[in-house]
C-alpha positions as CSV (number, residue, x, y, z in Angstrom):
1,M,-19.2,84.2,25.3
2,S,-17.5,84.0,28.7
3,E,-17.0,80.2,28.2
4,K,-15.3,80.9,24.9
5,F,-12.9,83.2,26.7
6,N,-11.9,80.7,29.3
7,L,-11.2,78.2,26.5
8,S,-9.0,80.4,24.5
9,R,-7.0,82.3,27.0
10,R,-5.2,79.1,27.9
11,G,-1.7,79.2,26.7
12,A,-2.3,81.6,23.8
13,L,1.0,83.4,23.9
14,H,3.6,80.8,23.1
15,V,5.5,80.6,19.9
16,F,4.5,78.4,17.0
17,G,6.1,75.0,17.2
18,G,4.9,73.5,14.0
19,G,5.2,69.8,13.5
20,G,6.3,67.3,11.1
21,L,3.9,65.7,8.8
22,L,3.3,62.2,7.6
23,A,0.9,60.9,5.1
24,A,-1.2,58.3,6.6
25,V,-3.6,57.1,4.0
26,A,-4.2,53.4,4.0
27,A,-5.6,51.3,1.2
28,C,-9.2,51.1,0.3
29,A,-11.7,49.0,2.0
30,G,-15.2,50.2,2.9
31,P,-15.9,51.7,6.2
32,G,-15.8,49.5,9.1
33,S,-14.0,46.7,7.4
34,G,-11.9,44.3,9.3
35,G,-12.3,45.1,13.0
36,G,-14.7,45.8,15.8
37,G,-16.8,43.6,18.0
38,D,-19.4,41.2,17.1
39,E,-22.3,43.5,18.0
40,P,-22.2,47.3,17.3
41,P,-22.8,49.2,20.5
42,D,-25.9,51.2,20.8
43,T,-24.3,54.4,22.2
44,G,-21.2,55.9,20.7
45,G,-19.4,52.6,20.2
46,G,-17.4,52.6,23.4
47,D,-17.4,48.8,23.6
48,G,-15.8,46.2,21.4
49,E,-12.3,45.5,20.0
50,I,-10.3,48.3,18.6
51,G,-8.7,47.4,15.3
52,G,-9.0,47.1,11.5
53,E,-9.4,49.9,9.1
54,I,-12.0,52.7,9.4
55,S,-12.9,55.7,7.2
56,F,-12.8,59.3,8.5
57,A,-14.9,61.4,6.2
58,H,-14.5,65.2,6.2
59,W,-14.0,68.2,3.9
60,R,-10.7,69.8,5.3
61,A,-8.1,68.9,2.7
62,E,-5.9,71.6,4.1
63,D,-5.9,69.6,7.4
64,Q,-5.0,66.3,5.9
65,E,-1.3,66.3,6.9
66,V,-1.9,67.4,10.4
67,L,-4.6,64.7,10.8
68,A,-2.3,62.2,9.3
69,E,0.2,62.9,12.0
70,I,-2.4,62.4,14.7
71,I,-3.7,59.2,13.0
72,E,-0.2,57.7,12.7
73,S,0.2,58.2,16.5
74,F,-3.3,56.7,17.0
75,S,-2.4,53.6,15.0
76,A,0.9,53.2,16.8
77,E,-1.0,53.2,20.1
78,N,-3.7,50.9,18.8
79,D,-2.1,47.9,17.1
80,G,-3.9,46.9,14.0
81,A,-6.0,50.1,13.8
82,T,-5.7,52.1,10.6
83,V,-7.6,55.2,9.3
84,R,-8.3,56.3,5.8
85,Q,-9.2,59.9,5.3
86,D,-12.0,60.3,2.8
87,I,-11.9,64.0,1.9
88,S,-14.2,65.9,-0.4
89,P,-14.2,69.6,-1.3
90,S,-16.6,71.5,1.1
91,N,-19.2,72.2,-1.6
92,D,-19.2,68.5,-2.6
93,Y,-19.3,67.4,1.0
94,Q,-22.3,69.7,1.6
95,S,-24.2,68.2,-1.2
96,S,-23.3,64.5,-1.2
97,A,-21.8,63.4,2.1
98,L,-25.1,62.2,3.6
99,Q,-25.8,59.8,0.7
100,Q,-22.2,58.5,0.7
101,I,-22.0,57.9,4.4
102,R,-25.5,56.3,4.5
103,S,-24.4,54.0,1.6
104,G,-21.7,52.6,3.8
105,N,-18.9,53.6,1.4
106,I,-17.2,56.1,3.8
107,G,-17.4,57.6,7.2
108,D,-17.1,55.3,10.3
109,L,-16.2,58.6,11.8
110,F,-17.5,61.6,10.0
111,V,-18.3,65.3,10.3
112,A,-21.1,67.7,9.4
113,F,-21.6,71.4,8.9
114,R,-23.5,73.0,11.7
115,G,-27.1,73.6,10.6
116,A,-28.9,72.0,7.7
117,Q,-26.4,69.2,7.1
118,F,-26.3,68.2,10.8
119,V,-30.0,68.2,11.0
120,D,-30.4,66.1,7.9
121,M,-27.8,63.6,9.1
122,V,-29.5,63.3,12.5
123,S,-32.9,62.8,10.7
124,A,-31.3,60.1,8.5
125,G,-30.1,58.3,11.7
126,L,-26.4,58.5,10.8
127,Y,-25.2,59.7,14.2
128,A,-24.7,57.3,17.1
129,D,-25.8,58.7,20.5
130,L,-22.9,60.1,22.4
131,S,-24.9,61.3,25.4
132,G,-23.4,60.1,28.6
133,T,-20.1,59.0,27.1
134,D,-16.9,60.3,28.7
135,V,-15.8,62.1,25.5
136,V,-18.5,64.7,25.8
137,G,-16.9,65.9,29.1
138,K,-13.7,66.8,27.2
139,Y,-15.5,69.7,25.5
140,N,-16.7,73.2,26.6
141,P,-20.4,72.6,27.2
142,S,-21.5,76.0,25.8
143,L,-19.8,75.3,22.5
144,I,-21.2,71.9,21.6
145,E,-24.9,72.7,21.7
146,A,-24.8,72.7,17.9
147,G,-24.2,69.0,18.1
148,A,-27.3,68.3,20.2
149,Q,-30.9,67.8,19.3
150,D,-33.9,67.2,21.6
151,G,-31.6,66.6,24.6
152,T,-29.4,64.0,22.8
153,Q,-25.7,64.7,22.0
154,Y,-25.3,63.3,18.6
155,G,-22.2,65.1,17.5
156,L,-19.3,67.2,18.9
157,P,-18.5,70.5,17.0
158,Y,-14.7,70.4,17.0
159,Q,-13.7,73.8,15.4
160,L,-14.4,77.3,16.8
161,V,-14.0,79.5,13.8
162,F,-14.6,83.2,12.9
163,N,-16.5,83.6,9.7
164,Q,-15.4,87.1,9.0
165,P,-12.8,88.9,6.8
166,V,-9.1,88.1,7.4
167,S,-6.9,91.2,7.0
168,N,-3.3,91.8,5.8
169,L,-2.1,94.2,8.5
170,D,0.9,95.3,6.4
171,V,-1.4,96.5,3.6
172,L,-3.8,98.2,6.0
173,E,-0.8,100.0,7.6
174,E,0.3,101.2,4.2
175,A,-3.2,102.5,3.6
176,G,-3.2,104.3,7.0
177,I,-5.6,101.9,8.7
178,S,-4.8,101.0,12.3
179,E,-8.2,100.1,13.7
180,P,-11.2,98.3,12.3
181,P,-13.8,100.8,11.0
182,P,-16.5,101.3,13.7
183,D,-19.4,101.9,11.2
184,W,-20.5,101.6,7.6
185,D,-19.2,104.9,6.5
186,G,-15.8,104.0,8.0
187,W,-15.8,100.7,6.1
188,L,-16.4,102.4,2.8
189,S,-13.8,105.0,3.6
190,M,-11.3,102.2,4.4
191,C,-11.9,100.6,1.1
192,E,-11.2,103.9,-0.7
193,D,-8.0,104.3,1.2
194,I,-6.9,100.8,0.1
195,L,-7.8,101.6,-3.5
196,S,-5.6,104.7,-3.3
197,I,-2.5,102.5,-2.8
198,D,-3.5,100.4,-5.8
199,K,-4.6,97.4,-3.8
200,I,-7.8,95.4,-4.0
201,P,-9.8,96.1,-0.9
202,M,-11.7,92.8,-0.8
203,A,-11.0,89.4,-2.3
204,W,-14.4,87.6,-2.4
205,P,-15.1,84.1,-3.8
206,G,-18.5,85.2,-5.2
207,G,-18.4,82.3,-7.7
208,E,-18.7,79.8,-4.9
209,I,-21.8,80.2,-2.9
210,G,-20.6,78.2,0.0
211,N,-17.7,80.5,0.7
212,A,-19.4,83.7,-0.6
213,G,-22.0,83.3,2.1
214,H,-19.6,84.0,4.9
215,L,-19.9,87.7,4.0
216,F,-23.7,87.3,4.3
217,N,-23.3,86.5,8.0
218,C,-21.5,89.8,8.6
219,M,-23.9,91.9,6.5
220,M,-26.9,90.5,8.3
221,M,-25.7,90.5,12.0
222,N,-26.6,94.1,12.7
223,N,-29.2,94.8,10.0
224,A,-31.8,92.2,10.8
225,P,-34.7,92.9,13.2
226,S,-33.9,89.8,15.3
227,D,-31.1,87.3,15.8
228,D,-33.1,84.5,14.4
229,M,-33.5,86.3,11.1
230,C,-32.6,83.3,8.9
231,A,-34.9,80.9,10.7
232,K,-37.7,83.4,10.2
233,I,-36.9,83.8,6.5
234,E,-37.2,80.0,6.3
235,S,-40.5,80.0,8.2
236,G,-41.9,82.7,6.0
237,E,-42.2,85.3,8.8
238,Y,-39.4,87.5,7.2
239,K,-39.0,88.0,3.5
240,C,-36.2,89.0,1.3
241,T,-38.4,91.8,0.0
242,D,-38.6,93.3,3.5
243,D,-37.0,96.7,4.0
244,W,-34.2,95.5,6.2
245,F,-33.1,92.9,3.6
246,L,-33.4,95.3,0.7
247,H,-31.3,97.8,2.7
248,T,-28.6,95.1,3.1
249,L,-28.7,94.5,-0.7
250,D,-28.3,98.2,-1.2
251,Q,-25.2,98.0,0.8
252,Y,-23.9,95.2,-1.4
253,V,-24.3,97.7,-4.3
254,E,-22.1,100.1,-2.4
255,L,-19.4,97.4,-2.1
256,R,-19.3,96.7,-5.8
257,P,-16.2,98.9,-6.6
258,Y,-14.2,97.3,-3.9
259,F,-14.3,93.6,-5.0
260,Q,-11.7,92.2,-7.4
261,N,-12.7,92.0,-11.1
262,N,-15.2,89.2,-11.9
263,A,-15.9,88.7,-8.2
264,T,-19.0,86.7,-8.9
265,G,-17.0,84.3,-11.0
266,T,-14.1,83.8,-8.6
267,A,-13.6,80.6,-6.7
268,V,-12.0,80.5,-3.2
269,E,-8.5,79.4,-4.4
270,P,-7.9,82.5,-6.6
271,A,-9.3,84.7,-3.8
272,Q,-6.8,83.1,-1.4
273,Q,-4.0,83.7,-3.9
274,M,-4.9,87.4,-4.3
275,F,-4.7,87.8,-0.5
276,S,-1.6,85.7,0.1
277,S,0.3,87.6,-2.6
278,G,-0.5,90.9,-1.0
279,D,-2.6,92.1,-3.9
280,A,-5.8,92.2,-1.7
281,A,-6.1,93.7,1.8
282,L,-9.0,91.5,3.0
283,L,-10.0,87.9,2.3
284,L,-13.8,87.7,2.8
285,T,-14.1,84.2,4.2
286,G,-12.8,83.4,7.7
287,S,-10.2,82.3,10.1
288,F,-10.4,78.8,8.8
289,H,-8.4,79.9,5.7
290,I,-5.5,81.4,7.5
291,A,-3.5,78.1,7.3
292,A,-4.3,77.9,3.6
293,V,-2.9,81.4,2.8
294,R,0.2,80.6,4.9
295,A,0.7,77.5,2.8
296,L,0.6,79.8,-0.2
297,G,3.5,81.8,1.1
298,A,1.8,84.6,3.0
299,E,4.3,85.9,5.6
300,F,2.6,89.2,6.7
301,P,0.8,89.6,10.0
302,V,-2.9,88.9,9.9
303,G,-5.9,90.2,11.8
304,M,-9.6,90.1,11.4
305,M,-12.4,92.6,11.0
306,A,-16.1,92.6,10.0
307,P,-18.1,95.2,8.2
308,I,-20.3,97.1,10.7
309,T,-23.3,98.0,8.5
310,V,-24.9,100.4,11.0
311,S,-23.6,103.4,13.1
312,A,-21.2,102.5,15.9
313,D,-23.8,103.1,18.6
314,E,-26.3,100.8,16.9
315,A,-23.9,97.9,16.5
316,K,-24.8,94.9,18.5
317,Y,-22.1,92.6,17.2
318,V,-18.6,93.2,15.8
319,G,-18.1,89.8,14.2
320,I,-19.2,86.3,13.6
321,H,-18.2,82.9,15.1
322,N,-19.2,79.4,14.5
323,A,-18.9,76.0,16.1
324,T,-18.7,73.4,13.3
325,F,-17.0,70.3,11.9
326,V,-19.5,68.3,14.0
327,L,-17.7,65.0,14.7
328,G,-19.8,61.8,15.0
329,V,-19.7,58.1,15.0
330,N,-21.6,56.3,12.2
331,S,-24.5,54.4,13.8
332,A,-24.3,51.9,10.9
333,S,-20.6,51.3,11.1
334,D,-19.4,47.7,11.7
335,N,-16.4,49.2,13.5
336,Q,-17.9,51.7,15.9
337,A,-15.3,50.8,18.6
338,T,-12.4,52.0,16.5
339,A,-14.3,55.1,15.3
340,M,-15.2,56.0,18.9
341,A,-11.6,55.4,19.9
342,L,-10.4,57.9,17.3
343,L,-13.0,60.4,18.4
344,E,-11.7,60.1,21.9
345,Y,-8.1,60.4,20.7
346,L,-8.8,63.6,18.8
347,S,-10.5,65.0,21.9
348,E,-7.5,64.5,24.2
349,T,-5.6,67.7,25.1
350,E,-2.3,66.7,23.4
351,H,-3.9,65.7,20.1
352,A,-6.4,68.5,20.1
353,S,-3.5,70.9,20.6
354,T,-1.6,69.4,17.7
355,Y,-4.6,69.9,15.5
356,A,-5.3,73.4,16.6
357,N,-1.7,74.6,16.3
358,G,-1.1,72.8,13.0
359,T,-4.3,74.2,11.4
360,A,-4.4,77.6,13.0
361,Q,-7.9,77.0,14.4
362,H,-9.4,77.4,17.8
363,L,-11.2,74.4,19.1
364,T,-14.2,73.6,21.4
365,V,-12.2,71.1,23.4
366,A,-11.9,72.3,26.9
367,E,-8.2,71.9,27.4
368,V,-6.1,73.1,24.5
369,N,-2.6,74.6,24.5
370,Y,-2.5,77.3,21.7
371,E,1.0,77.9,20.5
372,N,0.4,79.0,16.9
373,E,1.3,82.7,16.2
374,D,-1.8,83.4,14.2
375,L,-4.0,81.9,16.9
376,A,-2.3,84.1,19.5
377,A,-2.6,87.2,17.2
378,T,-6.4,86.7,16.9
379,A,-7.1,85.4,20.4
380,D,-8.6,88.8,21.3
381,W,-11.6,87.9,19.2
382,L,-12.6,85.3,21.8
383,D,-13.5,88.2,24.1
384,K,-15.5,90.2,21.6
385,D,-19.3,90.4,21.0
386,T,-19.6,88.0,18.1
387,M,-22.8,86.4,16.7
388,L,-23.2,82.7,16.1
389,A,-23.2,82.5,12.3
390,P,-26.8,83.1,11.3
391,R,-26.7,81.4,7.8
392,F,-26.5,78.0,9.6
393,Q,-30.0,78.7,11.0
394,F,-31.3,77.6,7.6
395,N,-32.2,74.0,7.5
396,D,-33.4,74.1,3.9
397,L,-30.4,74.6,1.6
398,D,-32.5,75.7,-1.3
399,I,-33.9,78.5,0.8
400,R,-30.4,79.4,2.1
401,N,-29.0,79.4,-1.4
402,A,-31.8,81.6,-2.7
403,A,-31.3,84.2,0.0
404,E,-27.5,84.2,-0.4
405,Q,-27.6,84.1,-4.2
406,S,-29.6,87.4,-4.1
407,C,-26.5,89.1,-2.7
408,I,-24.2,87.6,-5.3
409,D,-26.7,88.7,-8.0
410,V,-26.6,92.2,-6.7
411,V,-22.8,92.3,-6.8
412,G,-23.1,91.0,-10.4
413,G,-25.3,94.0,-11.4
414,T,-28.9,92.9,-10.7
415,S,-31.0,95.5,-8.9
416,P,-31.7,94.8,-5.2
417,E,-35.5,94.7,-5.9
418,Q,-35.2,92.2,-8.7
419,A,-32.7,90.0,-6.8
420,A,-35.0,90.1,-3.7
421,E,-38.1,89.2,-5.6
422,R,-36.4,86.3,-7.4
423,A,-35.1,84.9,-4.1
424,Q,-38.5,85.3,-2.4
425,Q,-40.3,83.5,-5.2
426,I,-38.0,80.5,-4.7
427,I,-38.4,80.7,-0.9
428,D,-42.2,81.0,-1.2
429,E,-42.3,77.9,-3.3
430,R,-40.3,76.0,-0.7
431,V,-42.3,77.3,2.2
432,N,-45.6,76.4,0.6
433,A,-44.5,73.1,-0.8
């Protein structure tokens, strides 16, 4: 974590400068059309002519305008080079991006989620090898390990996010809460205090498993017998019917009164709306949604906190972080040179700072000037004992979904024992397949 510290301390106390936005989307040719050299380079695409149109495939619609601003500057500096953003909702991207990128329809430059999707994309041969290229040196080495495999640097995780509840500090103050609860009893007591002022303690997108699972990270971080708990569930060494997992499900039962109505049928956008309007004290997703709630009109000060599911003296971690949005150059692109040039451009201090401050996200790039007020307000989390998000240890999405669905089912009324057995049956079938 010391490396994270060094990264984030830099310039974190300036005032938000914002930035104008320009739509940059170009017309619609397939990836790699129109430019590049005659032969695609074999590593990263550093050689060849820069020009023509490329596709940048990602899932961050909320970042589109900031990226468009950067892309416009990139095109101005590279005559003839244009970039089309191909954006899919995160759940769709998780399920279909590999096939779309492999088909050649999108993604000269593309991203992957840390974990299963990155592993699958490497296995499919989508990533060009970036090892030894200059762009790798622009990143904090300790934060890009998630983009490497077997000693090869295939991708570069761009975002450093915190997958833990975001808090409305005004609502917490009204409820008499000035510090994050240090233990489980304190968390439940806080929720009661929030209910007493007629606010929803926790807005949770339980109807959308991809976003519902961020709470899973926090609930597991101190309950599990080892830090590789999800990898061991996937290998069959740990089971959802184990006592520690059942205890976690019991704690989900205790949380039931504190979610909004129909929590298991709520998508992320309504949850963001509840939070941004001040109706809910906590949004149970992560720092990556702060910009979205600002866009919805939230003007209150924000903080972050994670449920500590054990006593204070037993807590090993106080929160969750993740290095994700793993950038990579498509090994099959006809225009790797331009895709690599855009990757390098995004990795330069000036443009990485524009992205960070425009989207309220910390980055893994080594030199970033943080000026966004929300980044400054949450910079203390870079010094805290946070766990690398364990749910991304799963490389089999069916197994991950089974384990996380058991938590959703419990909130919906299923008993912990039934939910655990159902999940384990699915996992056993996958493990023994």
